[in-house]
DOBA-608724 format. One record per residue (C-alpha): residue in three letters; x negated, y negated, z negated; residue number from 1. Coordinates in steps of 0.25 Angstrom, whole numbers, always signed. Layout:
// residues N
+-----+-------+-------+-------+-----+
!  aa !    c1 !    c2 !    c3 !   i !
+-----+-------+-------+-------+-----+
! ALA !     X !     Y !     Z ! NUM !
...
+-----+-------+-------+-------+-----+
***
This chain:
// residues 343
+-----+-------+-------+-------+-----+
!  aa !    c1 !    c2 !    c3 !   i !
+-----+-------+-------+-------+-----+
! MET !   -32 !   +69 !   -18 !   1 !
! ALA !   -44 !   +66 !   -27 !   2 !
! GLN !   -45 !   +53 !   -34 !   3 !
! HIS !   -53 !   +43 !   -27 !   4 !
! ILE !   -50 !   +30 !   -34 !   5 !
! VAL !   -48 !   +28 !   -48 !   6 !
! LEU !   -44 !   +17 !   -56 !   7 !
! ASP !   -46 !   +18 !   -71 !   8 !
! ARG !   -39 !    +8 !   -80 !   9 !
! VAL !   -46 !    -3 !   -72 !  10 !
! SER !   -43 !   -17 !   -74 !  11 !
! LYS !   -51 !   -30 !   -68 !  12 !
! ARG !   -50 !   -45 !   -75 !  13 !
! PHE !   -56 !   -57 !   -71 !  14 !
! PRO !   -60 !   -69 !   -80 !  15 !
! PRO !   -51 !   -80 !   -82 !  16 !
! ALA !   -49 !   -90 !   -68 !  17 !
! LYS !   -52 !  -103 !   -79 !  18 !
! ARG !   -59 !  -104 !   -92 !  19 !
! GLY !   -49 !  -100 !  -103 !  20 !
! GLY !   -40 !   -91 !   -95 !  21 !
! GLU !   -36 !   -77 !   -95 !  22 !
! GLU !   -44 !   -67 !   -86 !  23 !
! ILE !   -37 !   -61 !   -77 !  24 !
! VAL !   -32 !   -45 !   -75 !  25 !
! ALA !   -33 !   -42 !   -61 !  26 !
! VAL !   -31 !   -26 !   -63 !  27 !
! ASP !   -26 !   -21 !   -77 !  28 !
! ASP !   -28 !    -7 !   -80 !  29 !
! VAL !   -26 !    +0 !   -67 !  30 !
! SER !   -29 !   +15 !   -67 !  31 !
! LEU !   -26 !   +22 !   -51 !  32 !
! ALA !   -30 !   +33 !   -44 !  33 !
! ILE !   -30 !   +32 !   -29 !  34 !
! GLU !   -33 !   +47 !   -22 !  35 !
! ARG !   -43 !   +51 !   -11 !  36 !
! GLY !   -37 !   +46 !    +3 !  37 !
! GLU !   -24 !   +40 !    +0 !  38 !
! VAL !   -20 !   +27 !    +3 !  39 !
! PHE !   -16 !   +20 !   -11 !  40 !
! GLY !    -9 !    +5 !   -11 !  41 !
! ILE !    -9 !    -6 !   -21 !  42 !
! ILE !    +2 !   -14 !   -22 !  43 !
! GLY !    +4 !   -26 !   -30 !  44 !
! TYR !    +8 !   -43 !   -28 !  45 !
! SER !    -2 !   -51 !   -29 !  46 !
! GLY !   -10 !   -53 !   -40 !  47 !
! ALA !    -7 !   -38 !   -44 !  48 !
! GLY !   -21 !   -35 !   -45 !  49 !
! LYS !   -21 !   -25 !   -32 !  50 !
! SER !   -34 !   -34 !   -25 !  51 !
! THR !   -42 !   -32 !   -38 !  52 !
! LEU !   -39 !   -19 !   -40 !  53 !
! VAL !   -44 !   -14 !   -25 !  54 !
! ARG !   -57 !   -23 !   -28 !  55 !
! LEU !   -59 !   -15 !   -39 !  56 !
! ILE !   -58 !    -2 !   -33 !  57 !
! ASN !   -71 !    -5 !   -25 !  58 !
! GLN !   -77 !   -14 !   -35 !  59 !
! LEU !   -77 !   -26 !   -28 !  60 !
! GLU !   -73 !   -31 !   -42 !  61 !
! PRO !   -77 !   -23 !   -54 !  62 !
! VAL !   -67 !   -19 !   -64 !  63 !
! THR !   -66 !   -25 !   -77 !  64 !
! SER !   -62 !   -12 !   -85 !  65 !
! GLY !   -57 !    +3 !   -81 !  66 !
! SER !   -64 !   +10 !   -68 !  67 !
! ILE !   -64 !   +14 !   -54 !  68 !
! ALA !   -69 !   +28 !   -49 !  69 !
! ILE !   -69 !   +29 !   -33 !  70 !
! GLY !   -70 !   +46 !   -33 !  71 !
! GLU !   -79 !   +48 !   -44 !  72 !
! VAL !   -87 !   +35 !   -43 !  73 !
! PRO !   -84 !   +24 !   -54 !  74 !
! ILE !   -85 !   +14 !   -44 !  75 !
! SER !   -82 !    +3 !   -57 !  76 !
! GLU !   -95 !    +8 !   -64 !  77 !
! LEU !  -103 !    +6 !   -52 !  78 !
! ARG !  -112 !    -6 !   -48 !  79 !
! GLY !  -124 !   -10 !   -38 !  80 !
! ARG !  -127 !    +0 !   -28 !  81 !
! ARG !  -118 !   +11 !   -32 !  82 !
! LEU !  -105 !    +3 !   -31 !  83 !
! ARG !  -108 !    -4 !   -19 !  84 !
! GLU !  -110 !   +10 !   -12 !  85 !
! GLN !   -94 !   +16 !   -19 !  86 !
! GLN !   -89 !    +1 !   -12 !  87 !
! THR !   -95 !    +6 !    +3 !  88 !
! GLY !   -85 !   +19 !    +0 !  89 !
! ILE !   -74 !    +7 !    -2 !  90 !
! GLY !   -69 !    +0 !   +11 !  91 !
! MET !   -59 !   -13 !    +9 !  92 !
! ILE !   -51 !   -21 !   +18 !  93 !
! PHE !   -46 !   -35 !   +15 !  94 !
! GLN !   -33 !   -43 !   +19 !  95 !
! ARG !   -42 !   -53 !   +25 !  96 !
! PHE !   -50 !   -43 !   +33 !  97 !
! ASN !   -64 !   -50 !   +28 !  98 !
! LEU !   -71 !   -48 !   +41 !  99 !
! LEU !   -84 !   -53 !   +45 ! 100 !
! THR !   -79 !   -65 !   +55 ! 101 !
! SER !   -94 !   -67 !   +60 ! 102 !
! ARG !   -94 !   -51 !   +62 ! 103 !
! THR !   -87 !   -43 !   +74 ! 104 !
! VAL !   -78 !   -31 !   +72 ! 105 !
! ALA !   -88 !   -22 !   +73 ! 106 !
! GLY !   -98 !   -30 !   +63 ! 107 !
! ASN !   -88 !   -30 !   +53 ! 108 !
! VAL !   -85 !   -15 !   +53 ! 109 !
! ALA !  -101 !   -14 !   +53 ! 110 !
! TYR !  -103 !   -22 !   +42 ! 111 !
! PRO !  -102 !   -13 !   +31 ! 112 !
! LEU !  -110 !    -3 !   +37 ! 113 !
! GLU !  -122 !   -13 !   +39 ! 114 !
! VAL !  -120 !   -19 !   +25 ! 115 !
! THR !  -123 !    -3 !   +20 ! 116 !
! GLY !  -134 !    -1 !   +31 ! 117 !
! VAL !  -128 !    +9 !   +41 ! 118 !
! ALA !  -136 !    +8 !   +53 ! 119 !
! ARG !  -131 !    +2 !   +66 ! 120 !
! ALA !  -129 !   +13 !   +75 ! 121 !
! GLU !  -119 !   +20 !   +63 ! 122 !
! ARG !  -113 !    +7 !   +61 ! 123 !
! ARG !  -109 !    +4 !   +75 ! 124 !
! ARG !  -104 !   +19 !   +76 ! 125 !
! ARG !   -96 !   +17 !   +63 ! 126 !
! VAL !   -90 !    +2 !   +68 ! 127 !
! ALA !   -85 !    +7 !   +81 ! 128 !
! GLU !   -79 !   +21 !   +74 ! 129 !
! LEU !   -73 !   +12 !   +63 ! 130 !
! LEU !   -67 !    +3 !   +76 ! 131 !
! ASP !   -61 !   +12 !   +83 ! 132 !
! PHE !   -55 !   +18 !   +70 ! 133 !
! VAL !   -49 !    +6 !   +68 ! 134 !
! GLY !   -43 !    +0 !   +82 ! 135 !
! LEU !   -54 !    -8 !   +85 ! 136 !
! ALA !   -64 !    -2 !   +94 ! 137 !
! GLY !   -63 !   -12 !  +103 ! 138 !
! ARG !   -65 !   -25 !   +95 ! 139 !
! ALA !   -79 !   -22 !   +89 ! 140 !
! ASP !   -85 !   -36 !   +95 ! 141 !
! ALA !   -74 !   -44 !   +90 ! 142 !
! TYR !   -74 !   -54 !   +79 ! 143 !
! PRO !   -63 !   -54 !   +66 ! 144 !
! GLU !   -58 !   -67 !   +72 ! 145 !
! GLN !   -54 !   -59 !   +86 ! 146 !
! LEU !   -47 !   -48 !   +79 ! 147 !
! SER !   -32 !   -48 !   +72 ! 148 !
! GLY !   -29 !   -47 !   +59 ! 149 !
! GLY !   -27 !   -31 !   +60 ! 150 !
! GLN !   -39 !   -30 !   +68 ! 151 !
! GLN !   -47 !   -37 !   +57 ! 152 !
! GLN !   -41 !   -28 !   +47 ! 153 !
! ARG !   -45 !   -16 !   +57 ! 154 !
! VAL !   -59 !   -21 !   +56 ! 155 !
! GLY !   -58 !   -23 !   +40 ! 156 !
! ILE !   -54 !   -10 !   +40 ! 157 !
! ALA !   -65 !    -2 !   +48 ! 158 !
! ARG !   -74 !   -12 !   +41 ! 159 !
! ALA !   -70 !    -5 !   +29 ! 160 !
! LEU !   -70 !    +9 !   +35 ! 161 !
! ALA !   -86 !    +6 !   +38 ! 162 !
! ALA !   -92 !   +13 !   +27 ! 163 !
! SER !   -83 !   +25 !   +26 ! 164 !
! PRO !   -77 !   +22 !   +15 ! 165 !
! GLN !   -68 !   +32 !    +6 ! 166 !
! ILE !   -59 !   +21 !    +1 ! 167 !
! LEU !   -53 !    +9 !    +7 ! 168 !
! LEU !   -46 !    -4 !    +0 ! 169 !
! ALA !   -35 !   -12 !    +8 ! 170 !
! ASP !   -33 !   -25 !    +1 ! 171 !
! GLU !   -21 !   -30 !    +7 ! 172 !
! ALA !   -28 !   -27 !   +20 ! 173 !
! THR !   -15 !   -29 !   +28 ! 174 !
! SER !    -8 !   -42 !   +22 ! 175 !
! ALA !   -13 !   -51 !   +32 ! 176 !
! LEU !    -8 !   -42 !   +42 ! 177 !
! ASP !    +5 !   -42 !   +51 ! 178 !
! PRO !   +14 !   -30 !   +49 ! 179 !
! GLU !   +10 !   -24 !   +63 ! 180 !
! THR !    -4 !   -25 !   +60 ! 181 !
! THR !    -2 !   -22 !   +46 ! 182 !
! GLY !    +5 !    -8 !   +50 ! 183 !
! GLU !    -8 !    -6 !   +60 ! 184 !
! VAL !   -18 !    -7 !   +49 ! 185 !
! LEU !   -10 !    +1 !   +39 ! 186 !
! ASP !   -10 !   +12 !   +49 ! 187 !
! LEU !   -25 !   +10 !   +51 ! 188 !
! LEU !   -28 !   +12 !   +35 ! 189 !
! ALA !   -19 !   +23 !   +36 ! 190 !
! ARG !   -28 !   +29 !   +47 ! 191 !
! VAL !   -40 !   +26 !   +38 ! 192 !
! ASN !   -34 !   +35 !   +26 ! 193 !
! ARG !   -29 !   +45 !   +34 ! 194 !
! GLU !   -41 !   +49 !   +44 ! 195 !
! LEU !   -54 !   +44 !   +34 ! 196 !
! GLY !   -47 !   +48 !   +21 ! 197 !
! VAL !   -49 !   +34 !   +16 ! 198 !
! THR !   -43 !   +31 !    +4 ! 199 !
! ILE !   -37 !   +17 !    +5 ! 200 !
! VAL !   -31 !    +8 !    -6 ! 201 !
! VAL !   -23 !    -3 !    -1 ! 202 !
! ILE !   -21 !   -15 !    -9 ! 203 !
! THR !    -7 !   -22 !    -4 ! 204 !
! HIS !    +6 !   -30 !    -7 ! 205 !
! GLU !   +12 !   -26 !    +5 ! 206 !
! MET !   +21 !   -13 !    +4 ! 207 !
! GLU !   +22 !    -8 !   +18 ! 208 !
! VAL !    +6 !    -8 !   +17 ! 209 !
! VAL !    +8 !    +3 !    +4 ! 210 !
! THR !   +21 !    +9 !   +11 ! 211 !
! ARG !   +13 !   +12 !   +23 ! 212 !
! ILE !    +1 !   +18 !   +19 ! 213 !
! ALA !    +0 !   +20 !    +4 ! 214 !
! ASP !    +0 !   +34 !    -2 ! 215 !
! ARG !    +2 !   +28 !   -16 ! 216 !
! VAL !    +4 !   +13 !   -22 ! 217 !
! ALA !    -1 !    +7 !   -34 ! 218 !
! VAL !    +7 !    -5 !   -38 ! 219 !
! MET !    +1 !   -18 !   -45 ! 220 !
! GLU !    +5 !   -28 !   -54 ! 221 !
! ALA !    -2 !   -38 !   -61 ! 222 !
! GLY !   -15 !   -29 !   -61 ! 223 !
! ARG !    -8 !   -17 !   -65 ! 224 !
! VAL !    -3 !    -4 !   -56 ! 225 !
! VAL !   +10 !    -4 !   -60 ! 226 !
! GLU !   +14 !    +7 !   -53 ! 227 !
! THR !    +8 !   +18 !   -44 ! 228 !
! GLY !   +14 !   +29 !   -35 ! 229 !
! THR !   +15 !   +35 !   -21 ! 230 !
! THR !   +20 !   +24 !   -12 ! 231 !
! TYR !   +32 !   +30 !    -8 ! 232 !
! ASP !   +37 !   +33 !   -24 ! 233 !
! VAL !   +32 !   +20 !   -27 ! 234 !
! PHE !   +41 !   +14 !   -17 ! 235 !
! THR !   +53 !   +21 !   -19 ! 236 !
! ARG !   +53 !   +20 !   -34 ! 237 !
! PRO !   +44 !    +9 !   -38 ! 238 !
! GLN !   +42 !   +10 !   -55 ! 239 !
! THR !   +38 !    -4 !   -56 ! 240 !
! ALA !   +45 !   -18 !   -53 ! 241 !
! VAL !   +33 !   -23 !   -45 ! 242 !
! ALA !   +33 !    -9 !   -36 ! 243 !
! ARG !   +49 !   -12 !   -35 ! 244 !
! ARG !   +46 !   -27 !   -30 ! 245 !
! PHE !   +36 !   -21 !   -18 ! 246 !
! VAL !   +44 !    -9 !   -15 ! 247 !
! GLN !   +56 !   -19 !   -13 ! 248 !
! THR !   +47 !   -28 !    -2 ! 249 !
! VAL !   +47 !   -13 !    +7 ! 250 !
! VAL !   +57 !    -5 !    +3 ! 251 !
! ARG !   +73 !    -9 !    +1 ! 252 !
! ALA !   +75 !   -12 !   -12 ! 253 !
! LEU !   +90 !    -9 !   -20 ! 254 !
! PRO !   +98 !   -20 !   -20 ! 255 !
! GLU !   +99 !   -27 !   -32 ! 256 !
! GLY !  +105 !   -39 !   -40 ! 257 !
! ASP !  +109 !   -50 !   -31 ! 258 !
! ASP !  +107 !   -40 !   -18 ! 259 !
! LEU !  +115 !   -30 !   -25 ! 260 !
! ALA !  +126 !   -39 !   -27 ! 261 !
! ARG !  +125 !   -45 !   -14 ! 262 !
! LEU !  +128 !   -30 !    -8 ! 263 !
! ARG !  +140 !   -30 !   -17 ! 264 !
! ALA !  +147 !   -41 !   -12 ! 265 !
! LYS !  +144 !   -38 !    +1 ! 266 !
! HIS !  +148 !   -23 !    +2 ! 267 !
! ASP !  +159 !   -17 !    -6 ! 268 !
! GLY !  +158 !    -2 !   -10 ! 269 !
! ARG !  +148 !    +5 !   -19 ! 270 !
! LEU !  +133 !    +2 !   -16 ! 271 !
! PHE !  +124 !   +14 !   -18 ! 272 !
! THR !  +109 !   +15 !   -16 ! 273 !
! ILE !  +104 !   +27 !    -9 ! 274 !
! SER !   +88 !   +30 !   -10 ! 275 !
! PHE !   +81 !   +42 !    -4 ! 276 !
! THR !   +67 !   +46 !    -3 ! 277 !
! ASP !   +67 !   +59 !    +3 ! 278 !
! GLU !   +62 !   +60 !   +16 ! 279 !
! GLY !   +74 !   +68 !   +19 ! 280 !
! VAL !   +84 !   +58 !   +18 ! 281 !
! SER !   +86 !   +47 !   +27 ! 282 !
! GLU !   +97 !   +36 !   +29 ! 283 !
! ALA !  +105 !   +45 !   +40 ! 284 !
! ARG !  +106 !   +55 !   +30 ! 285 !
! VAL !  +113 !   +46 !   +19 ! 286 !
! PHE !  +120 !   +38 !   +27 ! 287 !
! SER !  +126 !   +52 !   +35 ! 288 !
! ALA !  +131 !   +57 !   +21 ! 289 !
! LEU !  +138 !   +45 !   +17 ! 290 !
! ALA !  +144 !   +44 !   +31 ! 291 !
! ALA !  +148 !   +61 !   +31 ! 292 !
! ALA !  +156 !   +59 !   +16 ! 293 !
! GLY !  +164 !   +46 !   +24 ! 294 !
! VAL !  +160 !   +34 !   +14 ! 295 !
! ASP !  +158 !   +21 !   +20 ! 296 !
! PHE !  +144 !   +16 !   +18 ! 297 !
! ASN !  +135 !    +3 !   +22 ! 298 !
! LEU !  +121 !    +3 !   +18 ! 299 !
! VAL !  +118 !   -11 !   +12 ! 300 !
! HIS !  +103 !   -11 !    +8 ! 301 !
! GLY !   +91 !    -3 !    +9 ! 302 !
! GLY !   +85 !    +6 !   +20 ! 303 !
! VAL !   +74 !   +17 !   +22 ! 304 !
! ASP !   +60 !   +14 !   +21 ! 305 !
! ASP !   +48 !   +22 !   +24 ! 306 !
! ILE !   +37 !   +22 !   +14 ! 307 !
! GLN !   +26 !   +31 !   +17 ! 308 !
! GLY !   +33 !   +40 !   +28 ! 309 !
! ARG !   +44 !   +42 !   +18 ! 310 !
! VAL !   +58 !   +37 !   +18 ! 311 !
! TYR !   +64 !   +30 !    +7 ! 312 !
! GLY !   +78 !   +25 !    +8 ! 313 !
! LEU !   +85 !   +16 !    -2 ! 314 !
! LEU !   +99 !   +12 !    +6 ! 315 !
! THR !  +112 !    +5 !    -3 ! 316 !
! ILE !  +125 !    +8 !    +4 ! 317 !
! ALA !  +138 !    +2 !    +1 ! 318 !
! VAL !  +148 !   +14 !    +0 ! 319 !
! ARG !  +164 !   +13 !    +0 ! 320 !
! GLY !  +173 !   +24 !    -2 ! 321 !
! GLU !  +179 !   +32 !   -13 ! 322 !
! ALA !  +171 !   +35 !   -24 ! 323 !
! ASP !  +170 !   +51 !   -23 ! 324 !
! ALA !  +169 !   +51 !    -8 ! 325 !
! VAL !  +156 !   +39 !   -10 ! 326 !
! ASP !  +151 !   +49 !   -21 ! 327 !
! ARG !  +150 !   +62 !   -12 ! 328 !
! ALA !  +145 !   +55 !    +0 ! 329 !
! LEU !  +133 !   +49 !    -8 ! 330 !
! ASP !  +130 !   +63 !   -17 ! 331 !
! GLY !  +131 !   +70 !    -2 ! 332 !
! ILE !  +119 !   +62 !    +4 ! 333 !
! GLY !  +110 !   +73 !    -2 ! 334 !
! GLU !   +98 !   +75 !    -8 ! 335 !
! GLY !   +85 !   +64 !    -9 ! 336 !
! VAL !   +95 !   +53 !   -10 ! 337 !
! THR !   +98 !   +45 !   -22 ! 338 !
! VAL !  +111 !   +36 !   -24 ! 339 !
! GLU !  +113 !   +25 !   -33 ! 340 !
! GLU !  +126 !   +16 !   -35 ! 341 !
! GLN !  +123 !    +3 !   -35 ! 342 !
! ARG !  +131 !    -2 !   -46 ! 343 !
+-----+-------+-------+-------+-----+
***
């Protein structure tokens, strides 16, 4: 794929909050390359700088240093009319929807087209097309307060797509929604990416969002990108402490410290952690190999997760039996499996 959004050593600093204070470094020397047509997730805890970063991409905030390019266009160097022209190719959706309460659903979707001078007949056609696409064809004359949160976010997505952008920025777009509605909105965003070819940048602290739709992910901490990779790699093999903390909110972590001590006190036998990332491996295959060897075992921790449609298993088992028999049984599980004894 061709690079679509390129950030080269980008920083954003704000003046001190009070006289005599230190300047605030919101984004610190960030370099990223986001490919055309992918869904790219940016994750981080509150204050990590991710929302500032997304505002730099569409230049709602100017960079302090470094550069940002959209395709071949150095958007961070543009000003005035040329910048506004580039910004029309970047849609944005927000956590709180940001709909105009005085306008109907159709009026909200039409608003960016009115601003850019699109003729009325074309506006009507485009609004009808988009409302049908997001599943709100029958709610054109409703007002935002008459809609559920999920419906309001669908309106926000339709409005963001009105000018046929090449890029869609989603800043915590599902954090105000319940889990079921979140799933529906994420399915819609995946469809926007798949059917319209729009590059999507998702800013979130919700790991379920990333594991469901993001192809790749960057982890931010204190204004810096500390880890990047495919979503699957980051979630199955996190390299930094902050990434591991995030992963543990979704993927069952290895027991350690007091948790491991409690497992030892509760279960006799040797404790082993079995991990597998190969699609040809399953929990049933692991258990069948152990049972066939006549080894007595219990699953005491962990389970199997789905990340971007791929399997990731992390199981801790208590195994009882003669040492040689246990070792043969574990060796017999086969390829694609890593076994580690918890000592």
